[in-house]
C-alpha positions as CSV (number, residue, x, y, z in Angstrom):
1,X,96.3,-48.7,-36.3
2,X,95.4,-51.5,-33.9
3,X,93.8,-54.6,-35.2
4,X,90.1,-55.1,-34.4
5,X,90.4,-58.7,-33.4
6,X,93.0,-59.6,-30.8
7,X,94.5,-63.0,-31.1
8,X,96.2,-63.1,-27.7
9,X,94.2,-64.6,-24.9
10,X,96.0,-62.3,-22.4
11,X,94.3,-59.2,-23.8
12,X,90.8,-60.5,-23.0
13,X,89.1,-59.6,-19.7
14,X,88.4,-62.4,-17.3
15,X,84.9,-63.7,-17.4
16,X,84.6,-64.3,-13.7
17,X,81.7,-62.9,-11.6
18,X,84.0,-60.4,-9.9
19,X,84.8,-58.6,-13.1
20,X,81.6,-59.1,-15.1
21,X,79.0,-56.4,-14.8
22,X,75.5,-57.8,-14.2
23,X,72.4,-56.0,-15.2
24,X,68.9,-56.5,-13.8
25,X,66.8,-58.9,-15.8
26,X,63.3,-58.1,-16.9
27,X,61.9,-60.6,-14.4
28,X,63.8,-59.1,-11.5
29,X,62.6,-55.6,-12.5
30,X,59.1,-56.8,-12.6
31,X,59.4,-58.4,-9.2
32,X,60.6,-55.1,-7.7
33,X,57.8,-53.1,-9.4
34,X,55.2,-55.6,-8.2
35,X,56.6,-55.5,-4.6
36,X,56.5,-51.7,-4.6
37,X,52.9,-51.8,-5.9
38,X,51.8,-54.2,-3.1
39,X,53.5,-52.1,-0.4
40,X,51.8,-49.0,-1.8
41,X,48.5,-50.7,-1.8
42,X,49.0,-51.6,1.8
43,X,50.1,-48.1,2.9
44,X,47.7,-45.9,1.0
45,X,44.5,-46.9,3.0
46,X,46.4,-46.3,6.2
47,X,47.5,-42.9,5.1
48,X,43.9,-42.0,4.0
49,X,42.6,-43.1,7.4
50,X,45.2,-40.9,9.2
51,X,44.2,-37.9,6.9
52,X,40.5,-38.4,7.8
53,X,41.3,-38.6,11.5
54,X,43.4,-35.4,11.3
55,X,40.6,-33.6,9.4
56,X,38.1,-34.7,12.1
57,X,40.5,-33.6,14.9
58,X,41.0,-30.2,13.1
59,X,37.3,-29.6,12.9
60,X,36.9,-30.4,16.6
61,X,39.7,-28.0,17.6
62,X,38.5,-25.2,15.3
63,X,35.7,-23.8,17.6
64,X,38.2,-23.8,20.5
65,X,40.7,-21.9,18.4
66,X,38.1,-19.3,17.4
67,X,37.0,-19.0,21.0
68,X,40.6,-18.4,22.2
69,X,41.0,-15.7,19.5
70,X,37.8,-13.9,20.5
71,X,38.8,-14.1,24.2
72,X,42.1,-12.5,23.2
73,X,40.4,-9.7,21.3
74,X,37.9,-9.1,24.1
75,X,40.7,-8.9,26.7
76,X,42.5,-6.3,24.7
77,X,39.4,-4.1,24.1
78,X,37.0,-4.1,27.1
79,X,34.4,-2.1,25.3
80,X,33.8,-5.0,22.8
81,X,32.9,-7.4,25.6
82,X,30.0,-5.2,26.6
83,X,28.8,-5.0,23.0
84,X,29.1,-8.8,22.6
85,X,26.9,-9.4,25.7
86,X,24.1,-7.1,24.3
87,X,23.7,-9.1,21.1
């Protein structure tokens, strides 16, 4: 059984910065979280604006898409075109 306390100084690990593991401090973690929150607050309104613009563009393109679909149906079935002009 090995002793719990070593008396030799050669058994100890060096305390230099290259060998010592360094963990994040609470302050550093808070700074990272706050930075991410600020970036998110800046990006979210821009994303909402893009989403609104896409929705508006989609509504403007929808009648054109429906018209193209109806034109395709009428081209394939000539009898429908005559019925559509009656109504």
